[in-house]
C-alpha positions in Angstrom: -134.6 94.2 15.1 -131.0 93.5 14.4 -128.1 94.8 16.5 -124.4 93.8 16.8 -123.2 92.4 20.1 -119.5 91.5 20.7 -119.1 92.0 16.9 -121.8 89.4 16.1 -125.1 90.4 14.4 -128.0 89.3 16.5 -131.8 89.5 16.3 -133.4 90.9 19.5 -136.9 92.0 20.3 -138.0 95.7 19.9 -137.8 98.0 22.9 -135.2 95.9 24.8 -133.3 97.8 27.5 -129.6 97.6 28.2 -130.4 95.7 31.5 -132.5 93.1 29.6 -129.8 92.7 27.0 -127.1 92.2 29.7 -129.2 89.5 31.4 -129.8 87.8 28.0 -126.2 87.9 26.9 -124.3 87.3 30.1 -126.5 84.5 31.4 -127.3 85.5 35.0 -124.4 88.0 35.4 -125.5 91.0 37.4 -125.6 94.3 35.5 -123.5 95.7 38.4 -120.5 94.0 37.0 -120.9 95.0 33.3 -119.7 98.1 31.5 -121.7 98.9 28.3 -121.0 101.1 25.3 -123.5 101.6 22.4 -122.1 102.9 19.2 -118.9 103.8 21.1 -120.7 105.8 23.7 -120.4 104.8 27.3 -123.8 104.1 29.1 -123.8 104.9 32.8 -125.0 102.0 34.9 -127.8 104.1 36.4 -129.2 104.4 32.8 -129.2 100.6 32.0 -132.9 100.1 32.8 -134.0 103.2 30.8 -131.7 103.0 27.8 -133.3 101.3 24.8 -131.3 99.4 22.2 -132.2 100.5 18.6 -132.1 98.7 15.3 -128.5 98.8 13.9 -126.9 99.6 17.2 -123.4 98.2 17.9 -123.2 97.1 21.6 -120.0 96.3 23.4 -120.0 94.9 27.0 -117.1 94.2 29.3 -117.7 92.0 32.4 -115.6 92.4 35.5 -114.1 89.2 36.7 -112.9 88.6 40.2 -109.7 86.7 40.7 -106.1 87.0 41.6 
């Protein structure tokens, strides 16, 4: 199926959860440090493992960075 991630169209497998997408896109970043919106709707972190991404979805992710 096709979704948009960070404004870029991408092919992903069917029935992918938000947690799986985070791991694929952020290359080992923990889902604990990522905020996700699908189609401009915020997804609570406790729902990452049960929320399925659907064909045509627009996914935005923001990763928290530590520093000073």
